[in-house]
Backbone as CSV, one residue per row, in Angstrom:
resi,resn,N_x,N_y,N_z,CA_x,CA_y,CA_z,C_x,C_y,C_z
1,MET,170.355,1.851,98.410,172.025,2.173,98.634,171.600,2.215,100.126
2,SER,172.708,1.626,100.869,172.836,1.182,101.988,173.836,2.414,102.756
3,VAL,173.146,2.048,103.774,173.908,3.157,104.502,174.812,2.003,106.098
4,ASP,175.494,2.968,106.015,177.203,2.446,107.393,176.898,2.942,108.694
5,HIS,176.306,2.574,109.365,175.853,2.607,110.603,177.379,2.470,111.581
6,THR,177.739,3.216,112.250,178.665,2.853,113.003,177.965,3.711,114.538
7,ARG,179.092,3.056,115.305,178.404,3.217,116.943,179.914,4.296,117.624
8,PRO,179.267,4.958,118.388,180.482,6.053,118.788,181.178,5.511,120.159
9,THR,182.526,5.788,119.758,183.223,5.327,120.215,183.263,5.908,122.305
10,ASN,183.130,5.243,123.290,183.551,5.798,124.443,184.137,7.134,125.039
11,PRO,184.733,7.473,124.049,185.992,8.842,124.460,184.512,9.995,123.226
12,THR,184.464,9.525,122.496,183.254,10.092,121.944,182.109,10.609,122.752
13,ARG,181.801,9.523,123.220,180.619,10.034,124.097,180.969,10.830,124.810
14,GLU,181.720,10.950,126.041,182.582,11.678,127.360,182.190,12.875,126.304
15,SER,182.984,13.252,125.278,183.119,14.547,124.669,181.928,14.877,124.546
16,GLU,180.690,14.221,123.625,179.554,14.843,123.777,178.978,15.111,125.017
17,VAL,178.985,14.609,125.568,178.047,14.651,127.108,179.258,15.992,127.641
18,ARG,180.403,16.190,127.486,181.148,17.381,127.907,180.630,18.688,127.554
19,ALA,180.100,18.593,126.296,179.857,19.768,125.313,178.662,20.416,125.290
20,ALA,177.403,19.026,125.792,176.163,19.411,125.935,176.092,20.416,127.419
21,HIS,176.535,19.598,128.136,176.872,20.339,129.693,177.666,21.716,130.138
22,ALA,178.606,22.081,128.858,179.302,23.593,128.487,178.624,24.406,129.057
23,GLU,178.883,25.256,129.402,178.037,26.508,129.706,177.913,27.378,128.121
24,HIS,177.531,28.155,127.320,176.997,28.483,126.276,177.033,29.705,126.352
25,ALA,177.910,31.039,125.798,178.039,32.451,126.091,177.364,32.702,124.669
26,PRO,176.690,33.649,124.868,176.320,34.386,123.182,177.280,35.190,122.776
27,GLY,177.460,35.272,121.476,178.109,36.403,120.766,178.876,37.275,121.216
28,SER,179.421,38.153,120.485,179.635,39.389,121.298,178.452,40.650,120.741
29,ASP,178.209,41.538,121.342,177.101,42.749,120.618,177.555,43.744,119.615
30,PRO,176.880,43.464,118.930,176.603,44.243,117.276,177.594,45.257,117.587
31,THR,178.803,45.805,116.603,179.538,47.177,116.643,178.676,48.260,116.036
32,PRO,178.655,49.570,116.294,178.530,50.833,116.067,177.689,50.462,114.937
33,GLU,178.717,50.072,114.263,178.628,49.701,112.309,177.399,49.465,111.825
34,GLU,177.630,47.673,113.071,176.726,46.971,112.299,175.000,47.302,112.784
35,GLU,175.332,48.293,114.052,173.645,48.668,114.671,173.325,50.245,113.552
36,ARG,174.360,51.203,112.867,173.905,51.658,112.227,173.223,50.749,110.664
37,ALA,173.994,49.973,110.347,173.806,49.287,109.227,171.845,48.431,109.597
38,ALA,171.714,47.744,110.497,170.701,47.282,110.736,169.990,48.156,111.075
39,ASP,169.883,49.980,111.083,169.065,50.743,111.444,168.623,51.088,109.633
40,LYS,169.220,51.338,108.674,169.029,51.428,107.703,168.013,50.497,107.129
41,ASN,167.872,49.746,107.728,167.094,48.458,107.033,166.035,48.343,106.766
42,LYS,165.160,48.237,105.670,163.701,48.810,105.440,163.104,47.187,104.908
43,PRO,161.586,46.916,106.284,161.165,46.177,106.255,160.631,46.177,104.346
44,ASP,160.275,44.925,103.877,160.046,44.673,102.720,158.162,44.468,102.977
45,PRO,157.253,45.279,102.532,156.422,44.916,102.926,155.297,43.473,101.978
46,GLU,156.194,43.405,100.795,155.719,42.038,100.282,155.829,40.757,101.100
47,VAL,157.196,41.225,102.021,157.505,40.151,102.858,156.825,39.888,103.696
48,ALA,156.069,41.347,104.759,155.247,41.123,105.564,154.527,40.474,105.666
49,GLU,153.623,40.663,103.878,151.802,40.443,103.884,151.935,39.110,103.659
50,HIS,153.396,38.509,102.937,153.544,36.898,103.211,153.327,36.208,104.412
51,TYR,154.170,36.800,105.091,154.301,36.514,106.811,153.015,36.257,107.201
52,ARG,152.524,37.536,107.020,150.805,37.383,107.186,150.208,36.092,107.041
53,GLU,150.267,36.178,105.708,149.053,34.928,104.826,149.291,33.646,105.623
54,MET,151.486,33.154,105.415,151.267,32.147,106.306,151.139,31.890,107.430
55,THR,150.852,32.782,108.694,150.945,32.733,110.306,149.410,32.455,110.241
56,GLU,148.503,32.785,109.311,146.771,32.400,109.023,146.850,31.357,108.236
57,ARG,147.710,31.073,107.725,147.286,29.609,107.146,147.842,28.520,107.942
58,GLY,148.698,28.805,109.183,149.176,27.667,109.987,148.267,27.515,111.182
59,ALA,147.578,29.348,111.537,146.590,28.783,112.967,145.441,28.669,112.331
60,ASN,145.542,27.792,110.983,143.734,27.398,110.452,143.807,26.091,109.676
61,GLN,145.236,25.479,109.722,145.453,24.623,109.600,144.943,23.274,110.469
62,ARG,144.238,22.519,109.611,143.511,21.239,109.587,144.204,19.938,109.474
63,GLY,143.776,18.973,109.901,144.075,17.576,109.438,145.674,16.876,109.628
64,GLU,146.247,15.920,108.872,146.815,15.110,109.972,148.576,15.545,109.536
65,GLY,148.437,17.182,108.343,149.928,17.646,108.849,149.660,18.405,109.591
66,ARG,148.973,18.828,110.486,148.746,19.934,111.862,149.981,19.941,112.363
67,PRO,150.737,20.776,112.686,152.035,20.820,113.912,151.343,20.954,115.203
68,GLY,151.914,20.074,116.059,151.496,20.296,117.462,150.866,19.508,118.252
């Protein structure tokens, strides 16, 4: 399988630089309806336990695949 490489044009590069330096605003605040819906969510204990296990496993990881 061959990969076709392209070179970005100067206008493309300039556009990317402008976009990278443009101010970014956060999204809108949640609506009252969205806040109520979020408050109704209940965390799944099984998911919380899995998260704890994976956090512990990552903290104790040794060897070549270790992040950081």
